[in-house]
N, C-alpha and C positions, 0 to 999 in steps of 0.2 A: 115345338114350343118356343115362342119368342121370349127371350130373357127380359125380365123387368130390371129396374135399377138395382135392387138388392142382389139379384143373381149376377148381374154384370160386375158389380163391385166385388163380390165373393170370388168370382172366376179370375178377376185381375189380381186380387190380393193373393190368391193361391198360385199365381204365375202361369195359369193355364191359358189365359188370353193376355197377349202383350200388345199394348198400344204405346208407341214410343215416338215422341214424348207424350206423357199422359197428364191430363188435367181433369181432376175429379169433378170440377164445375161443368165440364162438358157432358157429363152423364145425365141423361134425361130419364123420363119415366120408363121408356122402352127402347132407347137408342143412345148412341154416343155421337156427339157432333164432332166433325173433323174439319181441319182448317186448310186453307190454301197455301201451298208451298210457294216461296218467292222464286219460282222458276217456271217458264212457260215454253211450250213447244209450238213453234211457228212453222206452218207448212212451207216447204221450199220447193223449188222447181222452176222450170222454164215455161210452164203452161201446158206441157205435154201430159200424157196420161201417167198416173201413179201406178206402179206395178205392185199390186197387193200381195204378190207371192214373196216379195222381199221383206226383210225385217222392217218393222214400223219406223225404227230410228233412221232409216235411210231417207225418209220423206220429211223429217223434222229437223229443225235447228233449235236446240235448247238454249234459251236466253235467260241468264240469271237476272233477277230483279233485286233491287235493294230492298231489305226488310222494311225500310222506312219510306220507300217510294211506291206510289201506285202505278199500275200499268193501265194505260188508256186503250180500251178496246173500241175501235170505231164501229159505227153502225154497219151491220152486215158482216162484221169481222168474226173470225173464229180462231181458236187456238186450243192447244191441249194443256190442261192443268193437271196437277196431282196434289195429293194430300201431303201435308208436312209430316203427318204421322205415318210410321211404318206399322204394319199389322202382322201379328203371328197368331195362328189359331191351332188348337189341338185337333186330332183326327175325328173327334165326335162333335165338333161345333163348326157350323158354316155361317155365312153372313151375307148381307146385301148392303149396297150403298144406294142411297136415294138422295135426290136434291132436296135442299131446304126450300120450303114454300116461299120464303122471302125473295129468292132469286127471280121467280116468275113475275113478281110485282114490277120489277124493273126491266122487263122484256129480256132478261138474261136467261138463256136456257142451258141446262147441263144435260148433255147426252151421255148417259151411262149405259152403253150398249153391252158391256160385259160386267154388269153390276153384281153378279154372283161371285162370292169369294169362297174358294174351295176349302174344305177341311185340310189341315196340314200346311196351309199357307205360312210361309216363314219369312218375316222381316221384309214385307213388300209395301211399297207406296201404292196407292190406288189412283188410277188415271180416269179422266173424263174429258169430253169435248165441251168447251165453253163457247157459246155463240151469242152475239148481241143481235137480237131480233128487232130492236127498237130503232127509232129514228135518230136518237142522240147517242153520243159516245158514253161509255160506262167506264168508271174507274174501278179497277180490281185492286183490292187492298190485300197484300200478302198477310196471312194470319187470320183473315176473316173466316168465320164458321160458314162453310159453303155446302157441306153435305152431311149426311148422318149414316152411321153404321148400325144396322139392325142385326142382332145375333140370334141364332137358332140352334137348338140341340138336334142332332140327327135322330 
């Protein structure tokens, strides 16, 4: 069962679902909009192969961005983004994150390959790959609502 707005707000009020920081205006009919944290993972390396058996962090350089400055993503560029919000779920609730439709309008794609959030997740940022598929650079605004959290009861 997908939670509707009333159920989402009840679960948050009861402390069963934690979204930190939480903005009640981000709760929609059946999801919670999440925002872009002002920190981006840029792929590093010398052009050689990436060893996928190593921890993800070994292939990324995390670059803090100013909360008041945009990040310019060039055409064809990609980086790792994460939500500003940290998520905690009880053992009987799971969730998915999905891109917001507005990102596709600007040829900005969010790859959420591990979009399932396990029950029992505790205080976790959610990560996704951001790719500029268009011909023009795109400005990423820290704090923009970039994806949505859909909650389900097991």
